C-alpha positions in Angstrom: 21.8 3.8 -24.4 20.2 5.2 -27.1 16.0 5.6 -26.9 14.2 4.7 -23.7 13.5 1.2 -23.1 10.6 -0.6 -20.6 12.2 -4.0 -19.1 9.3 -6.5 -17.6 9.3 -9.1 -15.5 7.9 -10.3 -12.3 6.7 -8.3 -9.0 8.5 -10.4 -6.2 8.8 -7.1 -3.7 6.5 -4.6 -3.3 7.1 -0.5 -4.1 8.6 1.8 -6.3 12.2 2.5 -6.5 14.4 5.7 -8.2 18.0 5.9 -8.8 20.7 5.2 -10.7 21.7 1.9 -12.2 24.5 0.0 -10.4 25.0 -3.3 -12.7 27.1 -5.9 -10.6 28.4 -8.6 -11.8 28.7 -11.2 -9.4 28.4 -14.3 -11.6 30.5 -17.6 -12.5 34.0 -16.6 -13.6 35.9 -18.0 -16.6 38.0 -21.1 -15.3 41.3 -21.9 -17.4 41.6 -25.4 -18.0 44.6 -26.5 -17.0 46.2 -29.8 -15.4 49.1 -29.0 -12.7 52.3 -31.2 -12.0 52.1 -34.3 -9.5 53.8 -32.8 -7.2 51.4 -30.0 -6.7 48.2 -32.0 -6.5 47.8 -31.6 -2.7 48.6 -28.1 -3.0 45.6 -27.9 -5.0 43.5 -30.2 -2.6 44.6 -27.6 0.2 43.7 -24.5 -2.0 40.1 -25.9 -2.2 39.9 -26.7 1.4 41.5 -23.0 2.3 38.5 -21.8 -0.3 35.7 -23.7 1.7 36.7 -22.3 4.9 36.8 -19.0 3.7 33.1 -19.5 2.0 32.0 -21.1 5.0 32.9 -18.1 6.8 31.0 -15.8 4.7 28.0 -17.6 4.7 27.9 -17.8 8.4 28.6 -14.1 8.6 25.3 -13.6 6.1 23.3 -16.0 8.1 23.9 -13.5 11.2 23.1 -10.6 9.3 20.3 -11.6 7.6 19.1 -12.6 11.4 19.6 -9.4 12.5 18.2 -8.0 9.7 15.3 -9.9 8.4 14.6 -12.4 11.5 15.8 -16.0 12.6 13.8 -18.1 10.1 15.1 -15.7 6.7 18.6 -16.8 8.4 17.7 -20.3 7.7 17.8 -20.1 3.9 21.8 -19.9 4.2 21.7 -23.3 6.5 21.3 -25.4 3.3 24.1 -23.7 1.3 26.5 -24.4 4.5 25.3 -28.2 4.6 25.7 -28.2 0.6 29.1 -26.4 1.3 30.5 -28.9 4.1 28.8 -32.2 2.2 31.6 -34.6 2.7 30.6 -37.1 -0.8 30.2 -33.3 -2.9 33.8 -32.6 -1.7 35.5 -35.9 -1.4 34.4 -36.3 -5.4 36.2 -33.0 -6.3 38.9 -33.6 -4.5 39.1 -37.2 -6.3 38.8 -35.2 -9.6 42.2 -33.2 -8.3 44.2 -36.5 -7.6 42.8 -38.8 -10.1 42.9 -36.4 -13.3 45.6 -33.6 -11.9 43.4 -30.7 -12.6 43.2 -27.3 -10.8 40.9 -27.0 -8.0 39.0 -24.5 -9.7 38.6 -27.1 -12.5 37.6 -29.6 -10.9 34.8 -28.0 -8.3 33.4 -26.4 -11.5 33.2 -29.7 -13.3 31.3 -31.2 -10.4 29.4 -28.2 -9.7 28.4 -27.9 -13.1 27.5 -31.5 -13.5 25.4 -30.9 -10.5 23.6 -27.7 -12.2 22.5 -30.1 -14.9 21.2 -32.7 -13.8 19.2 -30.4 -11.4 18.1 -28.2 -13.7 16.9 -30.4 -16.2 15.0 -32.6 -13.6 10.8 -32.9 -13.8 10.9 -32.1 -9.8 10.3 -28.2 -9.8 11.6 -28.4 -6.3 15.0 -29.7 -7.2 15.3 -27.2 -10.0 14.7 -24.7 -7.0 17.9 -26.0 -5.1 20.1 -24.8 -8.0 19.9 -21.3 -6.4 21.2 -22.8 -3.5 24.2 -24.7 -5.7 24.7 -20.8 -7.2 25.4 -19.9 -3.5 28.2 -21.8 -2.6 29.2 -22.2 -6.5 29.8 -18.6 -7.3 31.8 -17.3 -4.2 34.2 -20.5 -4.2 34.9 -20.2 -7.7 35.7 -16.5 -7.9 37.8 -16.9 -4.5 40.1 -19.6 -6.3 40.5 -17.0 -9.3 41.1 -14.2 -6.8 38.0 -12.1 -7.1 36.1 -11.0 -4.2 32.6 -9.8 -3.2 33.4 -6.8 -1.8 35.6 -5.8 -4.9 32.3 -6.3 -6.8 30.5 -4.2 -5.3 32.7 -1.4 -4.8 31.6 0.8 -7.4 27.8 0.8 -6.2 26.5 4.3 -6.7 27.0 6.0 -3.6 23.2 7.6 -3.3 20.7 4.1 -3.2 21.2 2.3 -6.7 18.4 0.0 -8.3 20.9 -3.2 -8.4 21.1 -5.3 -11.8 22.4 -8.8 -11.4 22.3 -11.7 -13.6 20.7 -13.6 -10.6 19.9 -12.2 -7.4 21.5 -14.4 -4.4 20.9 -14.5 -0.8 24.0 -13.5 -0.4 24.1 -10.8 -2.2 20.9 -9.1 -1.1 22.0 -9.5 2.5 25.8 -8.1 1.9 24.5 -4.9 0.2 23.5 -2.2 3.1 19.9 -0.9 3.0 21.3 2.5 2.3 23.2 1.5 -0.8 20.0 0.1 -2.4 16.8 1.6 -3.7 15.5 -1.7 -5.4 16.9 -5.0 -7.4 16.5 -6.7 -10.9 17.3 -9.3 -11.8 17.5 -11.6 -15.2 16.5 -15.3 -13.3 13.8 -15.8 -10.0 10.9 -16.5 -9.1 8.7 -15.0 -6.2 9.1 -17.9 -4.0 13.2 -17.6 -5.1 15.2 -16.8 -1.0 16.2 -13.9 -2.3 12.8 -12.6 -3.3 11.6 -13.4 0.2 14.8 -11.6 1.5 14.1 -8.8 -0.4 10.3 -8.7 1.2 11.4 -9.3 4.9 13.8 -6.1 4.2 10.9 -4.2 2.2 13.4 -3.7 -1.0 11.6 -3.5 -4.4 12.6 -6.3 -6.4 12.1 -7.1 -10.0 12.7 -10.8 -11.3 12.8 -12.9 -14.4 13.5 -9.5 -16.6 11.9 -10.5 -20.3 14.7 -9.4 -23.2 17.2 -9.0 -20.5 19.6 -6.0 -19.7 22.3 -5.8 -21.8 21.8 -2.2 -22.8 21.7 -1.1 -18.8 24.8 1.0 -17.3 26.0 2.4 -14.5 24.1 5.7 -13.7 21.3 5.0 -16.1 19.1 6.5 -14.3 15.9 3.9 -13.7 12.2 3.4 -12.4 11.8 0.1 -11.0 8.1 -0.6 -9.6 8.5 -3.9 -7.6 4.5 -4.2 -7.3 4.1 -4.5 -11.0 7.3 -5.9 -12.3 8.0 -2.7 -14.6 11.4 -1.5 -15.0 11.7 1.9 -17.1 14.9 3.0 -18.2 16.1 6.4 -18.7 12.5 7.6 -17.7 10.8 11.2 -18.8 10.5 14.0 -16.3 6.8 12.6 -16.1 7.4 9.6 -15.9 9.3 10.2 -13.1 6.5 12.4 -11.5 3.7 9.9 -12.0 6.7 7.8 -9.7 6.9 9.7 -7.0 2.5 10.2 -7.1 2.6 6.3 -6.9 4.5 6.2 -4.4 3.4 8.6 -2.3 -0.2 6.8 -2.7 1.6 3.9 -1.5 3.2 4.7 1.5 -0.2 6.9 2.6 -2.0 3.6 2.0 0.7 2.3 4.3 -0.1 4.7 7.2 -3.5 3.7 6.5 -3.4 0.1 7.2 -1.3 0.9 9.8 -3.9 2.1 12.0 -6.0 -1.1 11.7 -3.3 -3.3 12.2 -4.6 -4.6 15.3 -8.6 -4.3 14.7 -10.6 -6.8 13.6 -12.0 -7.4 9.8 -15.6 -6.4 10.0 -17.0 -4.3 7.3 -18.5 -0.5 7.9 -22.0 -2.1 8.5 -21.2 -4.7 10.8 -20.4 -7.7 9.1 -17.1 -10.0 10.0 -14.9 -11.8 7.8 -12.3 -14.7 9.0 -9.0 -13.2 6.9 -6.4 -16.1 7.0 -2.8 -16.3 5.0 -1.4 -18.6 2.7 1.8 -19.7 3.5 4.1 -21.3 0.9 7.4 -21.7 3.1 8.5 -21.6 6.8 9.8 -18.3 6.3 6.5 -16.9 5.9 4.8 -18.0 8.8 6.3 -14.9 11.2 4.8 -12.7 8.8 1.6 -14.2 8.6 1.0 -14.3 12.0 2.3 -10.4 12.4 -0.1 -9.1 10.0 -3.1 -10.5 11.9 -3.8 -13.9 10.3 -6.5 -15.6 12.1 -4.9 -18.8 11.1 -3.6 -20.2 7.7 -6.1 -20.9 4.8 -3.4 -22.8 2.1 -0.2 -24.3 4.2 1.3 -26.1 0.9 3.6 -28.9 2.1 5.7 -29.2 -1.1 8.7 -27.4 0.1 9.0 -31.2 2.7 10.7 -32.3 -0.5 13.0 -29.4 -2.0 15.8 -30.9 -2.6 15.5 -34.3 -0.8 17.1 -37.5 -2.0 14.0 -39.0 0.0 10.4 -37.9 1.3 10.3 -36.7 4.8 9.1 -38.8 7.2 6.4 -38.8 9.5 7.9 -37.7 12.6 9.4 -34.5 10.8 6.2 -33.5 9.0 4.6 -34.2 12.2 6.6 -31.5 14.2 6.5 -29.3 11.3 2.9 -29.5 11.4 2.5 -28.9 15.4 4.6 -26.1 15.1 2.5 -24.1 12.6 -0.6 -25.4 14.5 0.7 -23.9 17.7 1.8 -20.8 16.2 -2.1 -20.0 15.7 -3.2 -21.8 18.9 -6.8 -20.4 18.4 -7.6 -20.6 14.9 -7.5 -23.1 12.0 -4.6 -24.5 10.1 -5.3 -26.0 6.3 -2.8 -28.3 5.1 -3.0 -29.0 1.7 -2.3 -32.5 0.8 1.3 -32.8 -1.3 0.2 -31.0 -4.7 2.6 -33.8 -6.4 2.9 -34.0 -10.3 3.0 -31.2 -13.1 6.2 -29.8 -12.4 6.7 -30.6 -9.0 8.1 -34.5 -8.8 10.7 -34.7 -6.1 14.0 -36.6 -6.6 12.9 -40.2 -5.3 9.8 -39.9 -6.7 9.7 -41.3 -10.0 7.1 -40.9 -12.9 7.1 -41.4 -16.5 7.0 -38.4 -18.9 3.7 -37.4 -19.8 2.4 -34.9 -23.0 0.7 -32.3 -21.0 1.7 -33.0 -16.8 -1.1 -30.3 -15.7 -3.7 -32.5 -16.9 -1.9 -35.9 -15.9 -1.2 -37.7 -13.2 -0.4 -35.4 -10.4 -2.2 -34.0 -6.6 -4.8 -36.1 -5.7 -4.8 -38.9 -7.9 -1.1 -39.9 -7.2 -1.6 -39.5 -3.2 -4.4 -41.7 -3.5 -2.7 -43.8 -6.3 0.4 -43.9 -4.0 -1.4 -44.1 -0.7 1.8 -44.8 1.3 3.1 -41.8 0.3 -0.2 -40.3 1.2 -0.7 -42.0 4.4 2.6 -40.7 6.1 1.1 -37.5 5.7 -2.0 -38.4 7.3 -0.4 -39.9 10.2 1.6 -36.2 10.8 -1.5 -34.3 10.1 -3.2 -36.8 13.1 -0.8 -36.5 15.5 -0.2 -32.8 15.1 -4.2 -32.3 15.1 -3.6 -32.6 18.7 -1.9 -29.3 19.4 -4.3 -27.6 17.0 -7.2 -27.1 14.4 -5.2 -28.7 12.0 -7.2 -29.5 8.8 -6.5 -31.3 5.7 -7.7 -29.9 2.0 -7.6 -32.2 -0.5 -5.9 -30.4 -3.9 -7.6 -30.9 -7.5 -10.7 -33.0 -6.8 -12.8 -33.7 -9.8 -14.6 -36.6 -8.7 -16.7 -37.0 -5.2 -15.2 -40.7 -5.1 -12.0 -39.1 -4.6 -13.4 -37.2 -1.3 -14.7 -40.6 0.2 -11.3 -42.9 -0.8 -9.4 -40.1 1.3 -11.8 -39.7 4.2 -11.6 -43.7 4.0 -8.1 -43.9 4.2 -7.9 -41.1 6.9 -10.3 -43.0 9.1 -8.5 -46.3 9.1 -5.1 -44.5 9.4 -6.4 -42.8 12.6 -8.1 -46.5 13.5 -4.2 -47.8 12.8 -2.5 -45.0 14.8 -5.0 -46.2 17.8 -3.9 -49.9 17.6 -0.2 -49.1 17.7 -1.2 -46.9 20.9 0.5 -43.4 18.9 -1.0 -40.4 20.9 -3.1 -39.2 17.9 -7.1 -37.1 17.4 -9.4 -39.8 16.3 -10.7 -37.4 13.5 -9.0 -35.1 11.4 -11.5 -32.6 9.1 -11.1 -32.9 5.2 -11.9 -30.0 2.8 -11.5 -30.0 -1.0 -9.7 -27.5 -3.2 -12.1 -26.3 -5.8 -10.3 -25.9 -8.8 -11.5 -27.0 -11.6 -15.1 -26.3 -14.0 -15.6 -30.2 -13.5 -15.2 -29.4 -9.6 -17.3 -26.2 -9.6 -20.6 -28.2 -11.2 -20.1 -31.0 -8.4 -20.2 -28.4 -5.4 -23.3 -29.5 -4.4 -21.8 -32.8 -4.0 -19.0 -32.1 -2.9 -20.2 -30.1 -0.2 -22.1 -32.9 0.9 -18.7 -35.4 1.3 -16.5 -32.2 2.6 -15.9 -30.5 6.0 -15.1 -27.4 4.5 -14.6 -26.1 0.8 -12.1 -23.8 -0.5 -11.0 -22.2 -4.0 -8.3 -21.9 -5.6 -9.0 -18.9 -8.1 -5.8 -19.3 -10.1 -6.5 -22.6 -11.3 -10.1 -22.2 -11.5 -9.0 -19.4 -14.6 -6.7 -20.9 -16.2 -9.1 -24.2 -16.5 -12.2 -22.1 -17.2 -10.9 -19.6 -19.6 -8.4 -22.3 -20.8 -5.2 -19.8 -20.3 -2.1 -20.5 -19.4 -1.7 -18.5 -16.3 2.2 -18.2 -17.1 1.9 -17.0 -20.6 2.7 -13.7 -20.8 1.0 -13.6 -24.3 -2.0 -13.9 -22.3 -1.6 -12.0 -19.3 -4.5 -9.7 -19.8 -6.9 -12.7 -20.7 -6.1 -14.4 -17.2 -8.5 -12.7 -15.3 -11.0 -14.1 -12.5 -13.3 -10.9 -13.5 -14.4 -13.1 -16.4 -18.1 -13.5 -16.5 -18.0 -17.3 -16.8 -15.4 -17.3 -13.7 -17.9 -14.8 -11.2 -20.7 -17.2 -12.0 -18.6 -20.0 -11.2 -17.9 -18.6 -7.9 -22.0 -17.5 -7.1 -22.4 -21.1 -7.7 -19.7 -22.6 -5.6 -20.5 -20.6 -2.3 -24.3 -20.7 -2.6 -23.6 -25.0 -3.0 -21.6 -24.5 0.4 -24.4 -22.6 2.4 -26.8 -25.2 1.5 -24.7 -27.8 2.6 -23.7 -25.6 5.7 -20.3 -25.3 5.3 -17.7 -23.2 5.3 -16.4 -21.9 1.4 -13.1 -19.6 1.5 -11.2 -18.3 -1.5 -7.5 -18.8 -1.1 -6.2 -18.0 -4.5 -4.4 -14.8 -5.5 -7.8 -13.3 -5.8 -8.3 -12.9 -2.2 -5.5 -11.1 -1.8 -6.2 -8.2 -4.5 -8.3 -5.5 -3.2 -10.9 -5.0 -5.8 -11.7 -8.7 -6.1 -12.2 -9.0 -2.6 -14.6 -6.4 -2.8 -16.5 -8.7 -5.8 -15.9 -11.8 -3.4 -17.5 -10.2 -0.2 -20.7 -9.2 -2.6 -20.9 -12.4 -3.8 -21.4 -14.2 -0.4 -17.8 -15.5 0.9 -16.7 -14.5 4.0 -13.2 -16.2 4.7 -10.3 -15.4 2.7 -6.9 -16.5 2.8 -4.9 -14.0 1.7 -0.6 -13.5 0.7 0.8 -12.4 4.2 2.1 -9.1 2.9 -1.7 -8.5 1.4 -3.5 -9.1 4.4 -3.3 -5.2 6.1 -4.7 -4.1 3.1 -7.4 -6.3 2.5 -8.4 -5.8 6.1 -8.5 -2.1 6.0 -10.4 -2.6 2.6 -13.3 -4.5 4.6 -13.4 -1.9 7.0 -13.9 0.9 4.6 -16.4 -0.9 2.5 -20.6 -1.9 3.0 -22.0 -5.3 2.2 -24.6 -3.8 0.8 -22.0 -1.9 -2.0 -20.3 -5.6 -3.2 -23.7 -7.0 -3.1 -24.9 -4.3 -6.2 -21.3 -4.7 -7.6 -21.4 -8.5 -7.8 -25.1 -8.9 -9.2 -23.8 -6.3 -11.8 -20.4 -8.6 -12.3 -23.2 -11.6 -12.9 -25.0 -9.8 -15.0 -22.1 -8.7 -17.2 -21.4 -10.0 -20.9 -17.7 -9.2 -20.9 -14.9 -8.9 -18.3 -14.5 -5.2 -19.1 -18.4 -4.7 -18.3 -17.7 -6.4 -14.9 -14.2 -4.7 -13.7 -16.2 -0.9 -14.4 -19.2 -2.3 -12.5 -16.7 -3.8 -9.8 -14.7 -0.5 -9.7 -17.9 1.9 -9.8 -19.1 0.6 -6.7 -16.3 0.4 -4.8 -15.4 4.1 -5.5 -18.3 4.9 -3.1 -15.8 3.9 -0.5 -12.4 4.3 -1.2 -10.1 6.5 -3.5 -9.4 4.2 -6.7 -6.0 5.4 -7.1 -5.2 5.1 -4.1 -6.3 0.9 -4.2 -4.3 0.6 -7.0 -1.4 1.6 -5.2 -1.6 -1.4 -3.3 -3.0 -4.2 -5.7 -0.8 -7.4 -6.4 0.7 -8.2 -9.7 -1.0 -10.6 -12.2 -4.8 -10.1 -10.8 -6.0 -8.3 -13.5 -4.1 -5.0 -13.0 -1.5 -3.2 -15.8 0.9 -1.2 -14.8 1.5 1.3 -12.4 3.6 3.3 -14.9 2.4 4.5 -18.0 5.6 3.0 -21.4 6.9 5.3 -23.1 
């Protein structure tokens, strides 16, 4: 490799890793296009069945390894792959291709899985596109087995000392197959924070960067690498100065971790005696245990879209009620706030059909879909009312922009409760209904919404995006996407004051609450309930215990009066520096929240 390179992607598992690159090619193999003689057709069917059996054994072994190393919930990741592999309809169609077209086993299996991959990857359903990863989890090992390759052979050249493993697509199987002492970090071209492999990397505490921009064609085995899994930065062939900086940054992160360990079971109370409630944001069932283990006082945002992941039909009332009941029992003394389906945008389930829209994120989605399709919404409400018998289950409505939407939803809840009572179904007779404030329209209407709601929670990701007209997924605009913009700060203040006037709880459940510096600002603005990404709960709790409300209030006042984002950030950081070392604090910041890379680029 000539010259140094910086690769940027998405930090999905925090930490800094230093080591040699190890490029693993565990991808779809080249399959020769061939037909077989008629008398060999059944031999090919048997070869397919043998390969499926071998891969099933491998997946079962990986599931057990995952259970031992990461936990029972994480091990369930492999259940979907095993079920897909054992699907008699799927295997029957592959065998039919072999028998009717005299295809080799690998050619027939490749044809069918590529057909499924094309269908799913082009689906408007985000969840169905996510299921492509599970398809890869069986497609790659089965095809490699059929052409005579094995994962063990692909891994044999991993560096003797802990390496930074580069691969095109990091699968759960690959993540677990490597021993912890072999891997310092992971880097992949594909993947997102909610990918199963990302969840496993976080559970195993291995720094990981996914979605690398520009690829890594120039990466060679043995190239020295620094990987920053917090901020999504990978440095190839770093200088001595960069290596020293990385080691110092990791040292600070470990020091911060030790500080957080000291307060893991302590309440979130400021140095001047003001208590905060810290809840958890939960995207997937696998995150429930870590949310509880990190001391969350309930769930401030439970997303329900995972329930429609890769489904051919929407989940029924009993399935939803059982899951909501399980969550309620996991947090028996605290609220569990469940967001209704945020359908639309990029999250249309396979059985839910909608005409294409020019701008789906401003289109028919979220509460609009639920109210226009009450049969979908009613099933979820019935499940919530049944689960509320077992805990403080509450309903949150996404993307509310009109007071009528809240009124219609509350009436539907009341009607459904009466319906359950008439049917004699054991269920609660009330269900607190709150709104998610995600748009400037909702912020301006906060007083009216507060009067019609049992609580309000601010989704700062979308509120920032829509207020600033900045696509938060656009890398070119990343520096413009900041919740410290004076316009956003002033809206936040208006919302919390509206909640105070109406006497309803007003919390923040967006990423802003998970960033310690932004959490300090929120404390100063008057928020006393934050819902935080589970891995960051200890950090926010530690920060809260270091600072004083009066200092946070001075910072908030300065940010409200600032003319620019940089002025607002400087005011906040200057105020917080009186309580904590900023360098120490920056070592633990979440990616994507007004933060630059930890490491300087060459």
